N, C-alpha and C positions, 0 to 999 in steps of 0.2 A: 212215282210219276208226278210231276209237276204240270198241272194244267196251266195254260196260258204263261209258259215260262217266259215269254217275250216281256212280261211285267217286270222281270229283274232288270230289263235294260231301259224301258220306256213304258209309261202308260198315258192313256188319253183321259184327260181331266177335264170336266165340264163345272163351270162354277155354278154353284147353288143359285136355282131360279132361272137359269137360262137354258137354251136348246143346244144340240149338238154342233151348230154351226158356230158356236163361241167357245167351243173346246180346243184344246192344243195338247200336242205331246208333251210330257214332262219327263226329262231324262233322269234316270237312276244312277247310283254309282254301281254299274255292273260289275266291274273287276271287284269291287270289294263284296258284292253279295255273292257272286260265283265263287269267291275264294273262301267265304264262310261256308257256302254249300259243299264244296269239296272237302273242307276240313271235317264237317260233320258226318259227310258220307264215309270218310275213313274211320272216324270214331266208332260208327254204329255198324261198319262193314256192308252198307247198303249201295246197291247200284241205283243211280239216279237216271231217270228218263225224262226228257223234256218234250212237251208237246209242240211239236215243230211240223206243221202240215204244208209247209213249202211258202207260206205269204209272210215272209220275215224280212226284216231289213238286211241290206248288205253287210256282211261281216258277222252276222249273228251266228250263223253255222260254224264259223271259224272259233267263235268264242266258246260255243257248246264243246267242240273238240278239244280246245286248249284246256278245259277244266273238267274234261272226261264226262260230260253229260251225253247221254246217247240220244241221238236225233230220232224223233218217231217217223217212220217212213210208211205211209199208207198206201198198198198197190193201187188202189182205185184212183188215188191222185198222182201217182208217178206215171206221167204221160209226156210224149214229146208234142211239139207243136202241131202236129198232124193228127193227134189223137191216139196214136199207137202207144200201147204200153211198153214202158222202158224194160229191158232185159234183166234178168237176175243179176247178173254180173255187174250192173251199173250201181247197185246198191253198196253203200259205204261200209266198212267193218264196224264203225263205231255208231250203229243204228239199232233200233229196235223196230222190226218189221212186222206189220200186221196187215190183214186183208182189208178190215174197215174199221171203223170206231163205234162208240155207243151212240152217236148222234146219226148214224147212217143205217140203211136198212140191211139186214142180215143177207147173205149170198143169195139164199132162196128168194127173198122178198124183192131183191136187186134184180134178179132174172126176170121176174114176172111183173114187175113194176108196181108191187103193193104199195110201196111208200108213195108212188106218186098218185094212187088213188085217194090215199088218206090226206094228202096234201090238197087234193082238190075238193074233199068233203069239208076241210076245215077252212077252206078259203085262200090258202096260200098259192093255188094255181087258180086263175081267174075264171076261165070257162073251159067248155068242153074242147073247144078248138086248141087252146093252150096245153090242154092234157094231151090231146093226140100228138101234139109235136112234141111233148116230153116224153111220151111212150116211143115215138119214132127214134129219138135220139138215145134213149135206154137201151133200144135195140141194138143200135149202132154200137154203143158201148160194150154190151154183151157179147156180140160178134167180135169185136176188137180184142176182148180179153181171151176169148176162146182161140183166136188167130195167134195172139201172142204166146199162150200156153202150148199151142201145138208147134211154134217155131221153136220153142225151148225143148221140145222132144216129148211131151207128154201126149198121151192118147186122148184127144178130145176131138169128138165128132163135130165138126162146124155146122153140120145141119141138125143137131141135136140140142134140145134145152134139159138134157139130162143133169140137174144140178149136182146129185151127188159124184157123177163123173168130173165134173169141173171143179167140185169142192175138193176131191182128191187131189186132182192136178195141181189145184193153188196151194195146197199144203206143201207138194213136192216143189213147187216153184220158190215158196218162201223158204224152205229148207235149203234150196240150191244157191242162194244168195250168200255173199261173204259176211252178213250181218252177224254181229256176236249175240244178238237175242232175238228170238222168233216168238210169235204169238199167233194163236187161233182161237177165235172165241167159241165160247160153249154154244152159242146161238147157232153158229155155222155148223159145228159138229152134229148138234141135235137136229138140223134142218128147219129152225124157225124160219118163218116168213114175216110176222109182224114185227115192226120196229119197236124197241123198248122205249125210244123217245123220239118226239117230233118237235125239233127246236123252232122256238118262235111263236109258240101258242100256248095258251095257259091250260089249266086243268078242266076249265069250264068248255073247253072245245077238243080237246083229246087228252085222256087219262095217261100221260107219259109215266114211266116208272112204276107202273102197277101191273103190267102183263107178267103172269106166270109162265114159266117155260112148260111145254109139252112133257118134258122127261125131267125127272129128278136128277140129282147129282149122282146119286148112287146108280141110276138106270144108265147114265151117260157113261160112268166108268166101266160098268159091266156089258155094255153093249158089244156085241161080237163085231158088228158092222163099224162102229166108230175104232174099236181097237185094231181091227184090220187095216183102216185107214192110217192110223198113226203109227202101226207098227211096219208098214208097207216098205220093204226095202228101196223101192224106187223113190219114196218121200223121204 
């Protein structure tokens, strides 16, 4: 997985001693770099996944497809202009589909707005009124996700906040897509609520990348509940 894969096409450079307003995009020899990447992936037998979260320049996804680099598609970001989640059938075959990323709250934390409470604590959300507005919008997102899963044929009670049921349905949704590579985070399988990372703040304000999981890897693998979810024929 190549983080910030768009850097193979262009990078934003800021001259030393200046602020961001003096910066500019510098184009890179993308065709050459992707050609080298394709050659090395064949040499090593590795599948290449690029971090493509949607905010990419025109033609960039065509470049990924041409060189066989899988596009990352995050379910929480795949929305239409009205806020509805896109159907599973809309995902391209040459993609790696996941529910969220390491910079986002796990599904259980997303449902309860735990990440929003943390952002308020560290000052990324300015006041309680802004927090209340963020919680309101998060509830709309949560209800929109459940509505989408219901439309896809999964049994999700739109009046319920039963995260395990939604998590099971979400795995089925991802598996239903035509994408060639699918992923589900260990945090979501284990029901974690605390985000592992809060982007934009230092360790003095929040100890990112230090949270231990509630379950060990061995416990996750041996868990009958998790095994049932992963082996459910509906998913």
